[in-house]
Each structure stands twice: as C-alpha cells, then as structure tokens.
N, C-alpha and C positions, 0 to 999 in steps of 0.2 A: 493536590494531586502530584504525583512525581512520576517521571519517565525514566525507565531503567532498561540498561541493555539485558536481555533475557537469552539464556542459552538453550532455551526451549525444552528444559529437562522435566518440567514440573507437569502434574496433571491437569491443572487448570488451564495452563495454556494449550495443552494438547487438546483439550475438551473445545476451548473457544475457537481453535483453529478448524477442527473438525466441524463445528456449527457454520464456520465461514465457508468452507468447502461445500457442504451441503446446501447452504443458501445459494451460492454460486452455481451450483448443479440445477438448482429448481429453476432459475431465472435464465440460464444460458445454455445452448445446445453444447454438448460434449467437445466438439472441436472448437468451440469459441470460449471454453473455459481455460484461463491462464493462472488461476490461483495456484500457489505451490503448497505441497503438502509439508508435513514436519521435516520428512528428510531432504526435500527440496530447499527447505529453509535453512537447513543446518549446514550448508556449503560454506566454505571458507570466504567466498565472494559476497557473502550476504551479512549485513548487521541489522539484527533484529531488536526492536524495543517494545516493551510492554508500557502501559499507562495504568498505574494504580492509585485508586482511590482509598487510602489506609491499606487494608489488606485485601480490597476489591479489585480485580482485573476489570477494567473498563474500556479498554482499547488497546490496539496494536498496530505496528507499522514496520517497514524494513526498507533498506535498500539494497540493490543488488549492483555490485561494480560491473559495469561492461566493458569499460576499458579505463585507462589511466585518467581520463577528462570526463567521462559520461557515466552516470548511474542511473538506475530505475527504482522508481518507487513501486514496492510491492506490499501486499497483504494489510492495506489499510483498512481496520474495522473498528466499530464502536459497538459496544453491546446495546442490544435492542432497547432496553429501558433507558438509556442514557443518549440515545440519538438526538442530534440538534441542541446539544447543551454545551458546545464549545470544545469538547475533546478532540475532535478530528482537527479542528483549526490549531488547537495547542501542539498536537502531535505533529502536524504538517509543518508548522513553523519550526519545530525541533528538528525534524528531518532535514529541512531546507538549510539551517544553520549547521548540523553537523555534515551535511554533504559538502558544504562550501569549507568547513574547516578541514575535512579529509581531502580538500584539494580538487574537488570535483568543478567543472566550469558548466556542465549541463546536466539537467534532470529531466528524466522522461517517464512517462506511464503509458498503460493500456488500461481502459476501463470500459464498460459496458456502454451501448450506445442507445438502449431503449430507456423508457421513462423511469424504470427502476433505478438506474443510476444517475438521473439528473440531479439529485442533491450533490453527488460526489463530483460530477462535472463542475457544476457551479461552485463548489470549494476550491476545485484546482484553478477555475478562472480567476476567482478572489485573490488567489496567491500567485498570479502572474502567468499562468501556464497558458500556452496557445495551442490551438489543434495544429497537428503536424502529419505527415506521411508514417506509415510502419517504421519502426526502427528495430535494431538487433535482427532477431530471427522471425519477428512478427510479418504477416502477410495481410493484405487488404481483407477485411473481414466486415460484413454488414452489421455484426454484433458488436463491433469493438469501435471504440474512439481511442485516438492517440493524441498524446498531449506532450508538450516540452516547454521548457524555460530555461534561460541562461542564468547562471548563478554569479 
C-alpha cells in the first residue's frame, strides 16, 4: 500500500468522498455533519491523502491548518470492504508524522459521539488523542466528540 497526496481531480476519489458524505448524512443530523465536500477539501489550508492498494483506492484522510501550530484531522475514511484491516492506523500514523514534519504542535479532530463512531474513537485513543472541548469554530453538540493530542 502507498499513501499519496491527492489533488482531488479524479472520478474515483470524487465518488469515494460522495459515499463518505452520504454515509455521514445517514448517521448524523444535518446540523451535526462536519464532513467536507470536494470543494471544501480543495482549499489551500488542506492537505489530502489517498491510500492506494495497487490501483485501488482503499482510504483517505486530510489535515486542515487552523493556525501555524494547530491542525485538524479531516475526512478519515476506509472503504467498507477493508474496514478493520489496518488501513486507518497506517493512515493516521502517516498524518501524525506529516503534521509533525509540517511544524504543527497540536492535532485535533471532531468525530461522532454515537456507537457508529466508536471504532473511530477507539482508533484515535490508541494514537494518543484525548477528549477535549470544542475547538476552532465548533460548538458543543451532543452528536460530536472532540479530541486532541500534542505532537
């Protein structure tokens, strides 16, 4: 497997992210859905990676620069047929390494608070993320869990 910076121009990643948005809409109320669409991910403050297994897209993730020291993990997703196969751990380790290389000293994220998101929260806990108050423009929301870690 390889992790590559993706310019989000290909149809495969567009479809993959559309599936992500649709899945998030199915499990979160509209006011609590924070997943970015393609246009939102194409902003200069975002670095986006795709995980490729040969020619097959199996996962993705991004970081969004919030300020010179603080970035946010965005758009973590693994294809459904490859969940719990180590792809998310591989990608999160890559994101943490790259965020550190980019000079960030803090990495935060928002994820869902219900049972659907429990595997994601367990993954982030495994990588040293602790629960925190809302950050950036987020507000307290019963459907959201906020996590952060120092790099």
